[in-house]
C-alpha positions in Angstrom: 0.0 0.0 0.0 2.1 2.9 -1.2 -0.3 5.8 -0.7 -0.2 9.0 1.3 -0.8 9.2 5.0 -3.4 11.8 6.1 -3.3 12.8 9.7 -6.4 13.7 11.7 -6.4 17.3 12.9 -6.7 16.3 16.6 -3.6 14.2 16.4 -1.3 17.2 16.8 -3.0 18.5 19.9 -3.3 15.0 21.4 0.5 14.5 20.8 1.3 17.8 22.5 -0.9 16.9 25.5 0.6 13.5 26.1 -2.2 11.4 24.8 0.1 9.4 22.6 3.4 7.6 23.3 4.1 6.5 19.7 7.0 4.2 20.7 5.1 2.2 23.3 1.3 2.5 22.9 -0.7 -0.1 21.1 -1.4 1.2 17.6 -4.2 -0.6 15.7 -6.0 -0.3 12.4 -9.7 0.1 11.8 -11.3 -0.3 8.3 -14.0 1.9 6.9 -15.9 1.9 3.6 -16.7 4.8 1.3 -20.1 5.4 2.8 -18.4 6.1 6.1 -15.2 7.7 5.0 -13.0 9.3 7.7 -12.6 13.1 7.7 -9.8 15.2 9.1 -12.1 16.5 11.9 -12.7 13.0 13.4 -11.0 12.6 16.8 -11.7 9.2 18.3 -12.5 5.7 17.1 -16.2 6.0 18.0 -16.5 8.8 15.4 -16.0 6.2 12.7 -18.3 3.5 11.4 -16.1 0.4 11.0 -16.7 -2.6 8.8 -17.3 -5.9 10.4 -14.0 -7.9 10.5 -14.2 -10.6 13.1 -12.9 -13.0 10.5 -9.7 -11.0 9.9 -6.2 -11.7 11.3 -4.7 -9.3 13.8 -5.0 -5.6 13.2 -2.3 -4.6 15.8 0.7 -2.7 14.4 4.2 -3.2 15.5 6.6 -0.3 15.8 9.9 -1.1 14.0 11.7 1.9 15.4 11.4 5.6 16.1 14.2 8.1 16.0 15.0 11.8 15.9 17.7 13.2 13.6 18.4 17.0 13.4 15.1 17.8 15.0 12.9 15.5 12.8 11.2 12.6 14.5 10.2 9.5 12.4 8.0 6.6 13.4 8.6 3.4 11.4 6.0 0.5 11.5 6.5 -3.0 10.3 4.3 -4.1 7.4 1.1 -5.8 8.4 -0.5 -8.6 6.5 -4.3 -8.8 6.8 -5.7 -12.2 6.0 -9.4 -13.2 5.8 -9.4 -16.3 8.0 -13.1 -17.3 7.5 -15.7 -15.9 5.1 -15.4 -12.6 3.3 -14.3 -9.4 4.9 -16.7 -6.6 4.0 -15.7 -4.1 1.3 -13.5 -1.3 2.7 -11.4 1.6 1.3 -9.9 3.4 4.3 -7.2 2.0 6.7 -7.3 4.1 9.9 -4.5 4.1 12.5 -5.7 4.7 16.1 -4.2 4.5 19.5 -5.8 1.6 21.3 -3.9 2.4 24.5 -5.4 5.9 24.8 -8.6 6.3 26.9 -10.8 7.3 23.9 -9.0 5.4 21.2 -7.7 8.6 19.7 -7.2 8.7 15.9 -3.8 9.3 14.4 -4.3 9.2 10.6 -5.5 7.1 7.7 -4.7 5.8 4.2 -6.9 5.6 1.2 -5.5 3.0 -1.2 -7.5 4.6 -4.0 -10.3 2.0 -4.4 -12.6 -0.4 -2.6 -11.1 -3.7 -1.5 -12.7 -7.0 -0.5 -10.9 -9.9 1.0 -12.4 -13.4 0.5 -11.5 -16.4 2.6 -7.7 -16.9 2.4 -7.0 -13.6 0.7 -4.3 -11.4 2.1 -3.5 -7.7 1.9 -0.1 -6.4 2.8 -0.1 -2.9 4.4 3.4 -1.7 3.3 4.3 1.2 5.5 7.0 3.5 4.3 10.4 2.1 5.3 12.4 5.1 4.2 10.6 8.2 5.5 8.5 6.6 8.3 4.8 6.6 8.7 4.8 9.8 10.7 7.4 12.7 10.6 7.3 15.5 13.1 9.6 18.5 12.9 
């Protein structure tokens, strides 16, 4: 998934007010369809309508590393492979990253791969996070 990351407006304030510890908090993805697309003004997971995906492999992200060089912080995530373990995963288009450790499951940002996707039983989708520039850069 080589598409642009769009941050939620509230992420900046939540970061400044110690809601997020990007290195150690549990970051997770949620999936939304086009009828319920995320918008920049959403703030917490309950603002979104997620698709049903009880038959999907783990949605928890793993931090590969984070670092700061010359005043620029970068967060790197390991790629995540989503697999439909039973049945079909409902059609989705948006991959949202949220902080599952934060009290209100605050939103961080999302990707739009450019079209709707459906995973049938046994199908997989690799979420290929940017290994060069990081998912998030803060300067």
